[in-house]
Structure formats: structure tokens, C-alpha cells
BABA-610612 format. One record per residue (C-alpha): z, y, x; residue in one letter. Coordinates in steps of 0.2 Angstrom, whole numbers, plus 5000, padded with zeros to 4 digits. Last residue first. Layout:
N
ZYXa;...
***
This chain:
321
527146665152k;528146825153k;529146765167n;527546715176s;526846895174i;528446985178t;528546905195d;530146975202n;530746805210v;529046765216p;528246605210a;528146465222i;526446375222y;526446205229p;525646195246k;523946115247n;523745985258k;522946015275k;521145975278g;520846095292f;519946235281l;521046235267s;520646335251v;521846385238n;521146495224v;522146535208y;523946545214r;523246595231t;522646765224p;524346825220n;524347015218l;522547035213r;522446885202l;524046945194d;523347115190q;521747035183l;522746925172l;523847065166l;522347175161e;521547025152l;523147005143e;523147185137k;521247175132s;521547025122s;523047105113k;522047255109s;520547155103f;521647045093n;522547205085n;520847275081y;520247115073l;521847115063t;521647295058e;519947265049d;519147435044k;518047485060f;517547315066m;517347255048k;516247395044g;515247365060m;515047185055t;514547215037g;515447305023k;517047405027g;516847545014s;516547675028q;515347565037v;514347535020e;514347725017n;513747755035m;512347625032i;511847705016k;511747885024d;510747815038v;509547735025n;509447905016a;509147995032l;507747885036t;506947905019t;507048095020e;506248085037l;504847985031k;504548105016k;504548255029v;503348165040t;502248135024e;502248325019g;501948385037i;500248295038n;499648415052a;498148525049k;499248675044a;500348645059l;498848645070s;498248805062d;499948885064s;500048835082i;498248905085k;498749075077s;500349075087f;499349055102n;498149205097a;499649315093t;500349265110t;498749315118k;498649485109e;500449515114m;500049475132n;498549605131t;499649735123t;500949705137t;499549725150s;498949885142n;500649955141i;500949905159k;499349995164a;499750145154k;501450165162n;501150325171e;500050405157a;501350355144l;502750425155m;501750585157s;501350595138n;503250565135i;503750705147s;502450825139s;503050785122s;504850815128t;504350985135e;503451035119s;504950975108f;506051085119g;504951235117t;505051205098l;506851205099v;506951365109e;505751445096n;506851385082l;508351465091k;507451625093v;506951625074v;508751585070s;509351725080n;508151845072r;508751775055l;510551805059n;510151985064a;509252015048k;510751945038t;511952055047n;510852205044e;510652175026d;509352065019l;510052035001v;509652204994e;507952215003n;507552044996l;508052094978g;506852244980i;505552134987l;505752024972l;505652164959s;504052224967d;503352054967a;503752034949s;502952204945v;501452154956m;501251984946m;501352074930r;499952194935e;498952044942i;499151954926k;498552104916e;497052134928q;496651944925l;496651964907p;495552114908t;494352044921l;493651904910r;493252014895e;492652154907s;491552034917v;490851964900l;490552144894d;489652194910t;488552044910l;488052074893g;488652014876a;487251984864k;487152094849v;486252054833d;485252154820g;484252084805k;482652174802l;482352314790i;480552334784d;479552494786g;478052414792s;477852234785k;478752084791a;477751924790l;478251784778t;477851614787a;479651574792d;479851424803n;479351524818t;480851634817n;480551774830p;481951834842v;481452014846i;482352074861q;483052254861i;483552334877q;485052404885k;485252534899g;484952514918g;485852434932i;486952284928l;485652184921g;484552144905p;485952204893e;485652144875y;485252204857l;484452064847r;483252104834a;483151944823i;481651884814s;481851844796s;480251944791k;479151854803s;478351944818i;476551994820e;476052064837y;474452154839d;475152294828n;476152354842n;478052374838i;478852544836q;480752524832l;481852634823e;483752604827v;484952644813i;486752684819p;488252644807k;489252804803w;489452754785n;489952924778n;488553014788k;487352884781d;485952794790s;486452874807f;485152894820s;484252814835i;482352844838s;480752774844k;481352614853v;479852544861k;478552404858g;477852234863i;478552214881i;478552034886l;480151964891g;480251824878n;479851954865i;480252134870t;480652304864v;480752434878p;481952584878a;481052744873s;482652814865s;484252754873a;485352604871l;486952604882g;488152604867e;487252544851v;488752504841d;488852434823n;486952404822y;485652424809e;483852384813v;482252474806y;480452434808f;478852534811t;477152454814n;476152534828y;474352584831s;473852634849t;472952794854l;474352904849i;475452814862d;477252864858t;478652854871g;479153034870k;478253074886l;476652994878f;476853104863s;476953254874y;475453204884g;474353164869w;474853334861i;474453424878f;472853334880l;472353384862l;472853564865i;471853564882s;470353494874c;470353624860i;470553764872v;469153704883l;468053684868i;468453864862a;468153934880t;466453844881k;466053914864i;466554094868e;465554084885k;463954044876t;463253874876l;461353874878k;460253784866m;
***
């Protein structure tokens, strides 16, 4: 059977209408070839959420946002209609979380399923809504206090600069310039001094090294002496020294009290007087022997008789006798 032109035209028109309906639904975010379950979520604010925004579970897209409207004109809370593929069953206590996936782009809805709830949500049910702060909100929360602090700091800095301008008159500025110049001169002097010290150290490097070597040797010698002293029986030596000092102190006490020969020699005045008298007589005897040797020694070589001794008239020794 041949198709007439009218039948071909009708078929073409019907196909065009069906294709138009499918394309229009697709552009609106509805796939007429796929079956969906419809759920509703109430939020306080859905700023950034648009129709056809994806609905995900753990990052997998399972549906789209069909529409956003107000449940009641007196309530002014937006109701979001979700279309979720029938292939994905979610529990009735699941949470529809509104979140911001990134800085660029709008917001999306993430389904957080409750695996402990076996009751499945049916088409037309109302899910519990939740809002997760996005990166923009977090940055805004952190930047707002920081902005306030910066503003207060700028005000304080402005007041400080005004005060400095009032304090820094022309004389003060000139004094500051002079101070900077003098400071530069001082730093220059320090630099020259440092150069001189470096030169002096370079010139006397050999002497410094020699001195350091000598100090090391001296330290080593002191270390050896310290070891020797540590090994020596200093305690016994100190005890012997204490005993000796005690004996000396005892002897000195006995001498001072007149005990013993030494004590009597130092304390007995009679013995001292006898010693003094004997010393005087010995001195006179030696003097007489020197002045009159013939009185004590008379030698005759030719057998002559000894002449009697005649004492001088002024002989003080004979007279004293």
C-alpha cells in the first residue's frame, strides 16, 4: 500500500511535535523517557540554587531540581521540588543537604541517606532539609571580623600619623636628620674600627696561634698536676703536718712555761746572769792575754831564769783581780 502525500505529511508533523515536546522537556531538565520520583524539601534560604541543579549522592548525579516556589505566601519559605530517578531508592529519614561545590557555579543538593532506616521514601514525601556552609560563606565569616580589625587598625594608624605630623615640626625633622647623619658617622667609625681589628688580627695571627698553643700546653700541664695531686695521699700528709704542728706548739708552751733545758735557759735569770758574767770575764782574760802575753807564756831560749812579772801601774785587769 502506497502512502499518500497527506499521510506522509501527517506522520512528519506528529514526529516533529513529539520531538519538540521531548526537546522542550529536556531543556527544562526533564527526561520524558525516564521515570522519576518527586520529593519536596523546605529551606529557609536557597540563594544560589537554580532549577535544573543536580541532585547527588556521594557525588553521583541521581536527579535534578525541578522547581523552586513558596509553600505559603505568608510563610515565605521556599519549597524545592526534586526529581530523583526511580533506580535510586532512599530512606524516608534521608537529609537533602544544600551545599556549594565550589567557588564557580551555583549550589547543589546532596542526598545524605540514612542506612539504618528501612522505610523508603515515596514520591510526594517531604524530606528534611539541611544547609552546609560553603567556601564562600566560610571565607565571608572569617573575613568579616578581619575586615573590622583592619578598619579599626587603619583608624588607629590614621590617628597615629596625625599625631606624628603634629609632633614632627620642622625643628624635630631637622634634629632627626642630624641624628641620622651622626648615626651614619658612628656606623662608619665602627666599620673602620672593625677593619682595623681585622687587620691587627691578621697581622698577629701567628702570635695568637702560638699563645693559644701555649695555653693548651699549660692547661695540659695543669691537668697532669691535678692528676698527680689527686693520686697523692694528701690526707695522710695533712694529718702528719697537723701532728708535727701540735708537737711544736707543745714544745713552745713548755719553753714559755720554763720547763726543760730550753725553758730554763729562757726563764732562769740566774743562769742568764752567770752566762753574762762568764762572758765578761772571758772578754777581760782575752784582752789581758793580748796585752800581756808574757804573763801567761815565758819561754827562754838560752836557759835564763824567768823574770818575775811586774804588773803595769795602769793595769785595770790586775787591779780588778
